[in-house]
C-alpha positions in Angstrom: -0.2 0.1 0.1 0.8 3.4 -0.3 0.6 6.4 2.2 2.0 9.7 1.4 5.3 9.1 -0.5 5.8 5.5 1.4 5.1 2.1 0.7 4.2 -0.5 3.0 3.3 -4.2 2.8 0.3 -5.4 4.9 0.2 -9.3 5.2 -2.9 -10.9 3.9 -3.9 -12.4 7.3 -4.4 -8.9 8.7 -6.8 -8.0 5.9 -10.5 -8.9 6.2 -11.8 -6.6 3.5 -10.7 -3.7 1.1 -13.6 -1.0 0.5 -13.0 2.4 -1.2 -14.6 5.5 0.3 -14.8 9.1 -0.4 -14.0 11.7 2.0 -17.7 12.8 2.5 -18.5 9.2 3.9 -16.3 9.8 7.1 -17.9 10.9 10.1 -17.1 12.2 13.3 -17.9 9.7 16.1 -17.4 11.1 19.5 -13.6 11.8 19.6 -12.8 9.6 16.4 -13.3 9.3 12.7 -15.7 6.7 11.3 -17.6 5.3 8.3 -20.5 3.3 7.8 -20.0 -0.1 6.2 -23.2 -2.0 5.6 -25.0 -2.2 9.0 -21.8 -1.2 10.9 -20.0 2.0 12.0 -16.2 1.4 11.5 -13.9 3.6 13.3 -11.0 4.5 11.0 -7.5 5.6 11.5 -5.0 7.1 8.8 -1.8 5.2 8.3 0.0 8.3 8.4 -1.0 8.9 12.2 1.1 5.7 13.0 3.9 7.2 11.0 4.2 11.1 11.5 7.1 11.3 8.9 4.6 10.0 6.5 3.0 12.8 4.6 -0.5 12.3 4.0 -1.6 12.7 0.5 -4.6 14.8 0.0 -7.3 12.9 -1.9 -10.8 12.5 -2.2 -11.3 8.8 -2.4 -9.3 6.4 0.2 -8.6 2.9 0.4 -9.7 1.3 3.5 -8.4 -2.1 4.8 -10.6 -3.6 7.4 -9.1 -5.7 10.1 -9.6 -6.6 13.7 -7.4 -5.0 16.5 -8.0 -6.0 19.9 -11.2 -7.5 19.3 -12.6 -4.5 17.3 -13.3 -4.2 13.6 -11.1 -1.2 12.5 -10.4 0.6 8.9 -6.8 1.7 8.2 -7.1 4.3 5.7 -4.4 4.4 2.8 -4.0 6.2 0.0 -3.9 3.5 -2.7 -3.5 0.1 -2.9 -0.4 -0.7 -5.2 -0.5 -4.3 -5.7 -1.3 -7.9 -4.4 1.7 -9.8 -4.2 3.3 -13.3 -2.8 6.4 -12.2 -0.8 8.6 -13.7 1.8 9.2 -11.1 4.6 12.4 -11.0 6.8 11.6 -10.4 10.6 13.7 -7.4 12.1 17.0 -7.7 13.7 16.6 -8.0 17.3 18.2 -4.8 17.9 15.3 -2.8 16.6 12.5 -5.1 17.2 11.1 -2.8 19.6 9.1 -1.3 16.9 5.5 -2.8 17.4 4.0 -1.6 14.3 6.7 -2.7 11.9 7.1 -6.7 11.9 9.4 -7.0 9.1 10.8 -6.2 5.9 10.3 -7.2 2.1 12.2 -6.5 -1.0 10.0 -5.0 -3.9 10.3 -5.4 -7.6 13.2 -3.1 -7.4 14.9 -4.6 -4.6 14.0 -1.6 -2.5 13.1 -2.3 1.3 9.5 -2.1 2.2 8.4 -2.2 5.8 6.1 -5.0 6.8 3.3 -3.4 9.0 1.7 -5.4 12.0 -1.6 -3.9 11.8 -3.0 -4.9 15.2 
């Protein structure tokens, strides 16, 4: 996926569904943002909020990755889904595995490093 100018790999076991929403679908719900998916209200979070150095691309349509976190269904907003691929990821080295949101790394088609996210 892409968020801002950065690419990330999300293992498919964290992805329940992918939906496309428009900016107008996002509603304010108490102290967070959400959107309606079928008969459910799903809280959403921008991937760029998890990584402050990732600049959010301003857009009117977003891809939302539906996942489960701590028993709650949530949506993670990304700017785009670049591709679906079968990749083998490498775990992080012991000296930097304290980063709980990064589970490992993969190499893309150009042998660039891409962070593998741990969504929950």
